[in-house]
N, C-alpha and C positions, 0 to 999 in steps of 0.2 A: 840706857833708858828705854823703857818699853814703848812700842808704837801705840799711839792713841787710836782707838777705833772711831771710824766715821760711821754715824748711825742715821738711819732714816726712820722716822716715826710716822705711821699711817693710821689715823683714826679720825672718824667723823666728828668726834667730840673735842672741841678746843680745850676743855678742862682736862681731859685725859691726856692730850698731847702736852699740855703745860706741866702736868704732874710728872709724866714720864721724862720730859726734858729736864726737869729739876733733878730727878733721880739720876739721869745719865750725867748731868754736870757734877753731881756728888761723886760719881764713879770715874770722874776725870776723862770722859770721852772727848774726842776731838770735835770735828764738825758734826753738828746735829741739825738735820733738815726735817721739815714737816710736810706731810701731805694729808689732805682732808678726805680723800677717797681713793678707790683703787686705780682709777685712770691717772690721777696725779702721782700716785706711788710708782706706777710703771714708768712714767715720764722721768720722774726724779731719779729712780734707780738707774736708768740709762745714762742720765747726765752725771750723777755724782759717784756711781760705782761704790756704794757704801760697803763697809765690812759686815754690817749687821742691819737688819730691818725688823722693826716691831710692827706687825700688821694686825689690825682689828679684822675680825671675820665679818661681822654684820655691819654693812655700810650701804648707803643709798648709791644708785648707779651701779658701778662695778664693785662687787663685794670682794672681801679679802681672799676668798678661795680662787676666784677668777683672776685676780691680780697676781696671786702666788703662782698660778699656772703660767701666766704670760711672762712673769719675771724669771721663772725657772727655765722656760724655753729660751729666753734671751741669754741668761747666764746661770747655768746650773751650779756654779761655785758659790753663789751668794747664800748667805745664811739668813733665813727668814724665820722669825719667831712669831707664831700666831698667838693672838691674845683675844680672849673672849670671856664674857660673863656667862654665856650659855655654853659652857664647856662640856659638850656631850662626847661620849666615846666615838660616835660616828663622825663628828666634826674632826676629832683628833686623828682618827685613822685616815680620813680623807686628806687632811692637811699633810700628814707624814707621807702618805702615798704620792702626793703631788710634789714632795721634795722639801717640806718645811724642816728646819733645823731643830726646832723645839716648839713648845706650846706652854703658855702661861695663862693662869686663871686671873680674871679681874676680880676685885681690885688689885692692880699691880703693886707689888711691894718692893722696897729697896733690896730685901734679901733675895727675892726671885731674880731680879734684874742683875744683881751682883753675881749670883751663881752662874747665870748665863754668860755674862761678860767674861768671867774667869775661865769658863769652858772654851769660849771662842779664842781668848788670848793664848790658852794652852794648846789650841788646835785639836781639842777633843771633839769626838762625835757628839752631836746633840742627841739627847734622849728626852723624852717628855717626862721630866722628873717633877714638874710643878703642876701637875693636873690635880 
């Protein structure tokens, strides 16, 4: 049997966290934790050591880019997928430079999440295929 991925969802929108959690449950992920901002994401990432993190870029307090940088400093092996409705090329490049695994555009779809989970399960390198 395949290992189930433990996933951390970080988004300041409760609605988006709920939608993404539902998608991840359809994908048969293991533990799914939520964080409402970058600070909470950094803390939860240290505690749960997730296999995959979905991180919103634009959040109050500590944004996704700052959180990504701190999480990568702590554990460069973590796979962080940045999600944003404002998916500009500069955001994408900066996120990948900081160590993001991949990047998906909001609204997040089952197909985009499934493709990323399949890549993670196969151990493939992340590419920003869903921009």
